[in-house]
C-alpha positions as CSV (number, residue, x, y, z in Angstrom):
1,M,0.0,0.0,0.0
2,A,1.1,3.5,-0.7
3,C,-0.2,7.0,-0.8
4,G,-0.4,9.3,-3.9
5,S,3.1,10.8,-3.2
6,C,4.7,7.3,-3.8
7,G,3.5,7.2,-7.4
8,T,5.4,8.4,-10.5
9,T,5.2,11.5,-12.7
10,E,4.3,11.7,-16.4
11,N,7.9,10.9,-17.4
12,G,8.0,7.8,-15.2
13,V,10.2,9.5,-12.5
14,P,9.1,8.4,-8.9
15,K,7.7,11.2,-6.8
16,G,8.4,10.1,-3.2
17,C,7.7,12.1,-0.1
18,K,11.5,12.3,0.8
19,S,11.0,11.0,4.3
20,N,14.0,8.6,4.2
21,G,12.1,5.3,4.6
22,N,9.0,6.6,6.5
23,C,5.8,7.6,5.0
24,G,5.4,11.4,5.1
25,S,1.6,11.4,4.7
26,G,1.0,8.6,7.3
27,T,-1.0,6.3,5.1
28,C,1.6,3.8,3.8
29,G,1.6,1.5,6.9
30,S,5.3,2.1,7.6
31,G,7.3,4.2,10.0
32,S,5.7,5.7,13.1
33,N,2.1,5.3,11.9
34,K,1.2,1.8,12.9
35,L,-1.7,-0.1,11.5
36,A,-2.3,2.5,8.8
37,V,-4.9,1.7,6.0
38,F,-4.7,3.0,2.5
39,D,-7.9,4.7,1.2
40,W,-8.1,3.3,-2.3
41,L,-11.6,4.7,-2.7
42,S,-10.6,8.3,-2.0
43,N,-10.5,9.3,-5.7
44,M,-13.9,7.7,-6.6
45,T,-17.0,9.7,-6.6
46,L,-20.1,8.4,-4.9
47,P,-23.3,7.5,-6.8
48,S,-25.8,10.4,-7.2
49,G,-28.0,11.0,-4.2
50,Q,-25.8,9.1,-1.7
51,E,-24.4,10.9,1.3
52,R,-20.9,10.5,2.5
53,F,-20.3,8.2,5.6
54,N,-20.2,10.5,8.6
55,I,-18.0,8.4,10.9
56,F,-14.3,8.8,11.0
57,E,-11.4,6.6,12.4
58,V,-9.1,8.6,14.7
59,R,-5.6,7.3,15.6
60,F,-3.9,8.0,19.0
61,K,-0.6,7.0,20.5
62,N,1.0,3.6,19.5
63,G,-1.8,2.7,17.0
64,R,-4.7,3.0,19.3
65,K,-7.8,3.7,17.1
66,H,-11.4,4.5,17.8
67,F,-14.4,5.6,15.7
68,Y,-16.0,9.0,16.1
69,T,-19.0,10.6,14.5
70,N,-19.2,14.1,13.0
71,P,-22.6,15.5,14.1
72,D,-21.7,19.1,13.0
73,N,-20.7,18.0,9.5
74,L,-17.2,19.6,9.8
75,P,-15.0,19.5,6.7
76,I,-12.6,16.9,7.9
77,T,-10.1,14.9,5.7
78,M,-7.5,12.3,6.4
79,G,-4.5,13.7,8.4
80,D,-6.4,16.4,10.2
81,I,-5.8,16.9,13.9
82,V,-9.2,16.9,15.8
83,A,-10.4,17.3,19.3
84,V,-12.7,14.4,20.3
85,E,-14.8,13.5,23.3
86,G,-12.9,12.0,26.2
87,S,-13.8,10.6,29.6
88,P,-13.7,13.2,31.1
89,G,-12.5,16.2,29.1
90,H,-11.4,16.0,25.5
91,D,-8.6,14.2,23.7
92,I,-6.5,15.0,20.6
93,G,-6.0,12.6,17.7
94,T,-5.3,12.4,14.0
95,V,-7.9,11.3,11.4
96,S,-6.5,8.1,9.9
97,L,-9.4,6.9,7.7
98,A,-12.6,8.4,6.2
99,G,-15.3,7.5,3.8
100,E,-16.6,4.1,2.8
101,L,-13.6,2.1,4.1
102,V,-14.7,3.0,7.7
103,K,-17.7,0.8,7.2
104,V,-15.4,-2.1,6.4
105,Q,-13.3,-1.5,9.5
106,M,-16.3,-1.2,11.8
107,K,-17.8,-4.4,10.3
108,K,-14.5,-6.2,11.0
109,R,-14.5,-5.1,14.7
110,K,-18.3,-5.8,15.0
111,I,-19.2,-2.2,15.9
112,T,-22.4,-0.6,14.8
113,A,-23.1,3.1,14.2
114,D,-25.2,3.4,17.4
115,H,-22.6,1.7,19.6
116,E,-21.7,3.3,22.9
117,D,-18.0,3.4,21.9
118,V,-18.7,5.7,19.0
119,K,-18.2,9.2,20.4
120,K,-18.4,12.7,18.9
121,I,-15.8,15.0,17.3
122,Y,-15.9,18.4,18.9
123,R,-13.8,20.5,16.5
124,K,-10.6,20.8,14.6
125,A,-7.8,21.3,17.0
126,S,-6.5,24.8,17.4
127,Q,-2.9,25.8,18.0
128,R,-3.6,26.1,21.7
129,D,-4.9,22.6,21.8
130,I,-1.9,21.3,19.9
131,D,0.5,23.0,22.3
132,I,-1.1,21.6,25.4
133,W,-1.1,18.1,23.7
134,Q,2.6,18.3,22.9
135,E,3.4,19.5,26.4
136,A,1.5,16.5,27.9
137,R,3.2,14.1,25.6
138,G,6.6,15.4,26.8
139,K,5.8,14.3,30.3
140,E,5.2,10.7,29.5
141,E,8.8,9.4,29.8
142,E,9.4,11.1,33.2
143,T,6.1,9.9,34.5
144,Q,6.9,6.3,33.5
145,R,10.2,6.4,35.2
146,K,8.8,7.8,38.5
147,G,5.9,5.3,38.3
148,R,8.3,2.4,38.2
149,E,10.1,3.8,41.2
150,I,6.8,3.8,43.1
151,L,6.1,0.2,42.0
152,G,9.4,-0.9,43.3
153,R,8.8,0.8,46.6
154,L,5.4,-0.9,47.0
155,G,6.8,-4.3,45.9
156,L,4.0,-5.1,43.5
157,Q,4.5,-8.0,41.0
158,M,3.7,-6.0,37.9
159,K,5.5,-4.3,35.0
160,L,4.7,-0.8,33.9
161,S,5.1,-0.8,30.1
162,D,3.7,2.5,28.8
163,V,2.1,5.7,29.9
164,E,-0.3,7.8,27.7
165,Y,-1.6,11.3,28.6
166,Q,-4.9,12.6,27.4
167,G,-4.9,15.5,25.0
168,D,-6.0,18.1,27.7
169,G,-3.3,16.8,30.1
170,N,-5.8,16.1,32.9
171,K,-5.7,12.3,32.7
172,A,-3.0,9.6,32.2
173,T,-3.5,5.9,31.4
174,F,-0.9,3.4,32.8
175,Y,-0.5,0.2,30.8
176,Y,0.9,-2.7,32.8
177,T,1.4,-6.5,32.5
178,A,1.1,-9.0,35.3
179,D,0.9,-12.7,35.6
180,T,-1.4,-12.7,38.6
181,R,-4.1,-10.5,40.0
182,V,-2.6,-7.3,41.6
183,D,-4.2,-5.0,44.2
184,F,-3.1,-1.6,43.0
185,R,-5.4,0.6,45.1
186,Q,-2.5,2.1,47.0
187,L,-0.6,2.5,43.8
188,I,-3.4,4.7,42.3
189,R,-3.4,6.9,45.4
190,D,0.4,7.4,45.2
191,L,0.3,8.1,41.5
192,A,-2.5,10.6,41.7
193,S,-0.8,12.5,44.6
194,A,2.6,12.4,42.8
195,F,1.4,13.8,39.4
196,S,-1.9,15.6,40.4
197,I,-3.9,13.9,37.6
198,R,-6.6,11.4,37.1
199,V,-5.1,7.8,36.9
200,E,-6.5,4.9,34.9
201,M,-4.9,1.5,35.0
202,K,-5.2,-0.9,32.0
203,Q,-3.8,-4.4,31.9
204,V,-2.6,-5.7,28.6
205,G,-1.2,-9.0,27.4
206,A,2.4,-9.8,26.3
207,R,1.4,-9.6,22.6
208,Q,-0.4,-6.3,23.1
209,E,2.6,-4.9,24.9
210,A,4.9,-5.9,22.0
211,A,2.4,-4.4,19.5
212,R,2.4,-1.1,21.4
213,L,6.1,-0.8,21.8
214,G,7.1,-2.2,18.3
215,G,10.4,-3.5,17.2
216,V,12.2,-5.6,14.6
217,G,11.8,-9.4,14.5
218,S,14.3,-12.2,13.8
219,C,13.4,-12.0,10.1
220,G,14.7,-8.4,9.9
221,R,11.4,-6.7,9.4
222,E,9.1,-4.8,11.6
223,L,6.8,-6.8,13.9
224,C,3.6,-7.9,12.3
225,C,1.6,-7.0,15.4
226,S,2.7,-3.4,15.2
227,T,2.3,-2.9,11.5
228,W,-0.7,-4.8,10.1
229,L,-1.8,-7.7,12.4
230,T,-4.8,-6.9,14.6
231,D,-6.2,-10.3,15.6
232,F,-4.0,-12.4,17.8
233,R,-4.9,-16.1,17.3
234,K,-3.8,-18.9,19.5
235,V,-0.5,-20.5,18.5
236,T,0.4,-24.0,19.7
237,T,3.5,-26.2,19.4
238,S,1.6,-28.5,17.0
239,A,2.0,-25.9,14.4
240,A,5.7,-26.3,14.6
241,R,5.5,-30.1,14.6
242,Y,3.5,-30.1,11.4
243,Q,6.1,-27.9,9.7
244,Q,9.0,-30.2,10.8
245,L,10.6,-27.5,13.0
246,S,12.8,-28.2,16.0
247,L,11.0,-27.4,19.2
248,N,13.5,-24.8,20.4
249,P,11.9,-22.2,22.5
250,L,14.6,-19.6,21.7
251,K,13.9,-19.8,18.0
252,L,10.1,-20.3,18.2
253,A,9.4,-17.4,20.7
254,G,9.0,-13.8,19.6
255,Q,9.8,-10.6,21.4
256,C,6.7,-11.0,23.5
257,G,7.9,-14.3,24.9
258,K,5.1,-16.2,23.3
259,L,5.2,-18.4,20.2
260,K,5.5,-16.4,17.0
261,C,2.3,-15.5,15.2
262,C,4.0,-16.3,11.9
263,L,3.8,-20.0,12.7
264,N,0.2,-19.9,11.7
265,F,0.7,-18.2,8.4
266,E,1.9,-21.3,6.4
267,L,0.2,-23.9,8.5
268,D,-2.6,-24.5,6.1
269,T,-0.2,-25.0,3.2
270,Y,1.7,-27.7,5.2
271,L,-1.5,-29.4,6.2
272,D,-2.5,-29.7,2.6
273,A,0.9,-31.1,1.6
274,L,0.9,-33.7,4.4
275,K,-2.4,-35.3,3.2
276,S,-0.5,-37.5,0.7
277,F,2.2,-38.6,3.3
278,P,1.9,-41.7,5.4
279,K,1.6,-41.5,9.2
280,Q,4.8,-41.2,11.0
281,D,4.1,-44.1,13.5
282,L,3.8,-46.6,10.6
283,V,6.5,-49.4,10.6
284,L,7.8,-50.7,7.3
285,K,8.5,-54.5,7.1
286,T,11.4,-55.5,4.9
287,E,13.4,-58.7,4.4
288,K,16.3,-57.3,6.6
289,G,14.0,-56.1,9.4
290,D,11.5,-53.5,10.5
291,A,12.1,-49.9,9.7
292,V,10.8,-46.8,11.5
293,F,10.3,-43.2,10.5
294,V,13.0,-40.6,11.3
295,K,12.2,-37.4,9.4
296,M,10.8,-36.0,6.1
297,D,11.3,-33.3,3.6
298,I,7.8,-32.2,2.5
299,F,8.8,-30.1,-0.5
300,K,11.2,-32.7,-2.0
301,N,8.9,-35.6,-1.1
302,H,11.7,-37.5,0.6
303,L,11.5,-39.6,3.8
304,W,14.2,-41.1,6.0
305,Y,13.9,-44.5,7.6
306,T,16.2,-46.6,9.7
307,Y,16.2,-50.2,11.0
308,K,15.2,-50.8,14.6
309,E,18.2,-52.9,15.3
310,E,20.7,-50.7,13.3
311,R,19.8,-47.1,14.0
312,F,23.2,-45.7,13.1
313,K,22.4,-45.3,9.4
314,W,19.5,-43.6,7.8
315,F,18.1,-44.4,4.4
316,R,16.6,-41.8,2.0
317,L,13.4,-43.0,0.2
318,T,11.0,-41.2,-2.0
319,L,7.3,-40.9,-1.3
320,E,6.5,-43.4,-4.1
321,Q,8.8,-46.0,-2.7
322,V,7.3,-45.7,0.7
323,L,3.8,-46.1,-0.6
324,E,4.9,-49.1,-2.6
325,I,6.3,-50.8,0.6
326,I,3.1,-50.0,2.5
327,A,1.1,-51.6,-0.3
328,L,3.2,-54.8,-0.1
329,N,2.9,-54.9,3.7
330,K,-0.9,-54.7,3.4
331,N,-0.8,-57.9,1.3
332,N,1.4,-59.6,4.0
333,E,4.5,-59.4,1.8
334,K,7.9,-58.1,2.8
335,S,9.7,-55.7,0.6
336,I,13.4,-55.8,-0.4
337,S,16.0,-54.1,1.9
338,L,16.2,-50.3,2.2
339,E,19.7,-50.3,0.7
340,E,18.3,-51.4,-2.7
341,Y,15.6,-48.7,-2.6
342,E,18.1,-46.0,-1.7
343,A,20.3,-47.0,-4.6
344,D,17.5,-46.1,-7.0
345,V,16.9,-42.6,-5.5
346,E,18.2,-39.9,-7.7
347,I,19.6,-37.0,-5.7
348,P,19.3,-33.7,-7.6
349,V,22.6,-31.9,-8.2
350,K,22.8,-28.7,-6.2
351,V,23.1,-25.7,-8.5
352,D,25.5,-23.3,-7.0
353,F,26.4,-19.8,-8.1
354,E,29.2,-19.5,-10.6
355,D,32.0,-17.0,-10.6
356,A,31.0,-15.4,-13.9
357,V,32.3,-11.9,-13.1
358,G,35.7,-13.2,-12.0
359,Q,35.5,-12.2,-8.3
360,D,38.2,-13.4,-6.0
361,S,37.7,-15.8,-3.2
362,L,36.9,-14.5,0.3
363,T,39.7,-16.6,1.8
364,R,42.4,-15.2,-0.5
365,F,43.9,-13.2,2.4
366,D,44.1,-16.2,4.8
367,A,47.2,-17.7,3.3
368,P,50.5,-16.1,4.6
369,K,52.2,-14.0,2.0
370,T,55.9,-14.7,1.4
371,S,58.1,-11.6,1.8
372,N,60.7,-10.6,-0.8
373,R,63.4,-9.8,1.8
374,K,64.3,-13.5,2.2
375,R,64.8,-13.8,-1.6
376,R,67.1,-10.7,-1.6
377,N,69.1,-12.0,1.3
378,K,69.7,-15.3,-0.5
379,K,71.1,-13.5,-3.6
380,K,73.5,-11.2,-1.7
381,P,76.5,-13.7,-1.1
382,V,76.3,-14.8,-4.7
383,A,76.6,-11.1,-5.9
384,V,79.7,-10.5,-3.6
385,A,81.5,-13.6,-5.0
386,N,80.9,-12.4,-8.6
387,N,82.2,-8.9,-7.8
388,N,85.4,-10.2,-6.3
389,T,86.3,-12.0,-9.5
390,N,87.5,-8.6,-10.8
391,K,90.6,-8.7,-8.5
392,P,92.9,-11.4,-9.8
393,R,95.5,-9.0,-11.2
394,T,98.2,-10.1,-8.7
395,R,97.8,-13.7,-9.9
396,S,98.3,-13.0,-13.5
397,N,101.0,-10.3,-13.2
398,P,102.5,-10.1,-9.7
399,N,104.8,-7.2,-10.7
400,Q,101.8,-5.0,-11.5
401,K,101.1,-2.4,-8.8
402,P,97.6,-1.3,-8.0
403,N,96.7,2.2,-9.2
404,P,95.9,4.4,-6.2
405,N,93.6,6.6,-8.3
406,Q,91.5,3.7,-9.4
407,K,88.1,3.5,-7.6
408,A,86.7,0.3,-6.1
409,T,84.4,-1.5,-8.5
410,T,82.8,-3.7,-5.8
411,S,79.7,-2.8,-4.0
412,Q,81.7,-2.8,-0.7
413,K,83.1,0.4,0.6
414,P,86.9,0.6,0.1
415,N,89.1,0.3,3.2
416,P,90.8,3.6,3.9
417,N,93.9,1.8,5.2
418,Q,94.4,0.1,1.9
419,K,94.8,3.5,0.1
420,R,97.8,4.4,2.2
421,K,99.8,1.4,1.0
422,P,100.8,2.7,-2.4
423,Q,101.5,6.2,-1.1
424,A,104.3,5.0,1.3
425,K,107.5,4.7,-0.8
426,K,109.8,2.3,0.8
427,Q,113.3,1.1,0.0
428,P,113.6,-2.6,-0.5
429,N,115.4,-4.3,2.4
430,T,117.9,-7.0,1.3
431,N,118.0,-8.7,4.7
432,P,114.6,-10.1,5.5
433,N,115.5,-11.1,9.1
434,Q,116.7,-7.6,10.0
435,K,114.2,-5.5,11.9
436,P,113.2,-2.2,10.5
437,K,115.1,0.8,12.0
438,A,113.4,3.6,13.7
439,K,112.5,6.6,11.6
440,L,114.8,9.5,12.4
441,N,114.4,13.1,11.6
442,P,116.6,14.1,8.6
443,N,117.7,17.3,10.2
444,A,119.3,15.3,13.1
445,N,122.5,14.6,11.0
446,A,123.0,18.3,10.2
447,N,123.2,19.3,13.9
448,P,126.5,18.1,15.5
449,N,125.2,18.5,19.0
450,Q,122.5,16.0,18.4
451,K,124.8,12.9,19.1
452,A,126.0,14.3,22.5
453,N,122.5,14.8,23.7
454,A,121.5,11.3,22.5
455,N,124.3,9.7,24.5
456,T,123.6,11.5,27.7
457,Q,119.9,10.7,27.7
458,P,118.5,7.2,27.9
459,K,118.2,5.4,24.6
460,P,114.6,5.7,23.4
461,R,112.8,2.8,22.0
462,P,113.0,2.6,18.3
463,Q,109.9,3.7,16.5
464,R,108.4,1.3,14.0
465,K,107.4,2.3,10.6
466,P,103.8,3.1,10.0
467,R,102.0,0.3,8.4
468,P,98.4,-0.3,7.4
469,K,95.9,-2.0,9.5
470,P,96.4,-5.8,9.8
471,Q,94.8,-7.7,7.1
472,G,93.8,-10.6,9.4
473,D,90.7,-8.7,10.7
474,V,89.4,-8.0,7.2
475,K,87.4,-10.8,5.7
476,K,88.9,-11.9,2.5
477,P,86.5,-12.4,-0.4
478,E,85.6,-15.9,-1.4
479,G,87.5,-17.5,-4.2
480,E,90.7,-15.6,-3.4
481,S,93.7,-17.6,-2.0
482,K,95.4,-16.5,1.2
483,D,99.0,-16.7,-0.2
484,I,99.3,-13.9,-2.7
485,K,102.7,-13.3,-4.3
486,K,104.3,-10.0,-3.4
487,P,106.3,-7.9,-5.9
488,E,110.0,-8.5,-6.0
489,G,112.1,-6.5,-3.6
490,E,109.5,-6.2,-0.8
491,V,109.7,-7.9,2.5
492,K,107.0,-10.2,3.6
493,K,105.1,-8.5,6.5
494,V,103.8,-10.4,9.5
495,N,100.4,-9.5,10.9
496,K,100.9,-8.2,14.4
497,P,98.4,-6.7,16.8
498,R,97.8,-3.0,16.4
499,R,99.3,-0.7,19.0
500,N,97.6,2.2,20.6
501,N,98.1,5.6,19.1
502,R,99.1,7.0,22.4
503,N,102.2,4.8,22.6
504,R,103.2,6.0,19.1
505,K,103.3,9.6,20.2
506,N,105.2,8.8,23.4
507,N,107.9,6.8,21.6
508,N,109.2,9.9,19.8
509,P,112.5,11.1,21.3
510,K,112.6,14.4,23.1
511,N,115.8,15.5,21.4
512,D,114.1,15.4,18.1
513,N,111.6,18.0,19.2
514,N,114.3,20.2,20.5
515,S,116.2,20.0,17.3
516,E,113.2,21.0,15.3
517,K,112.8,24.1,17.5
């Protein structure tokens, strides 16, 4: 059902009331307007000489509706806010239905035009009436909270579910639920003295409470009792048994705590389908033994049976096969075993959705992803070995000296100590066993007094020649032998531990410093 604003224009563009999911006119049966009815006769003209029906349906809070007559023939249409007769005073409501459909609703509720519940419409609500009505509606939440505090203080076994103020603000109706009879005479006195209003108590059932409060069911839609369902029929567990449902109270119960009303919706369809099925307590007699019923699939016409002595395995049979076995048993004949019957059953292939668009699997991120760092680390030692193959010059030509201006071609940083080696020009020593002499200042021979001073002072320790860092600490590249031939005329050096730089400075003789001055 929809109102006129939900239609389309001449070009086929939808109109819409732009209320973001709720009906703006209050006649679509969705949103805050519960139990709304669409007036599909509003655009039709009445036959000549027939007067319009003079009774209107007025809606109040949480879908409460009543019928009111219009004795003064006021120009009232659907959606108007009117002031109607109350008990006592007046109430404010919204006209939800008018015209010929009101007769249908009254006939459904078995209410006649002269019924005592049909009261009068006083007038259209003025702005002052609407302001008082909105102010009274704003007190309902606080009144409900304080009312529950009074209930807890009195210790009454009842639940206060909702509070509704009358349009004039002089009366409030308290809706409650209780399992047993409750004496609330003291409660009425306390509520009347606390709020200074007239108090009316109304007991409602669990289903009526859920219908008034509303909510969303397990199916994901609004509750049927709060949108369109008005008559609450009795629901029993046999309805679940006929539909082959598990008797789980958590799944079968609704928000009201009772069995779901939707269990009765498809019950008639299941009962018609079960007419062709055999009774569940019927025992099938076969050559292997007696078989009993386990379960059935009504829509596929499949039944499962098992042997009394071997209940660990179930056998799937079709409805025609079961009827055939029953016909044989009526003639006092035993049928073949259930294994042979099950072999003839053709199980339909389940048609699944195909990946036609080329979408990826949802589990594509579950597998661990291998990192590229491990691959790079494995390739590094191979690259170093290849770069070091550019250094075999000493093998092919041992007399060839390295060029100090040549830059290192390998990826490693060049050792700064290795650059000093070609810069130090040394004289070849003919005696390899002789220790190198200490390096003297060349100006010492020019000064004749230098020898006298050297004899009087203690003989200093001879200073060793500066040499590069020991090559033993530096890792040699792979593929290069340890014994490398030195050029002719050079002494083979022995790797010794490095001395401290402080000792080198202290080993210089003092006389040398004086001679330099």
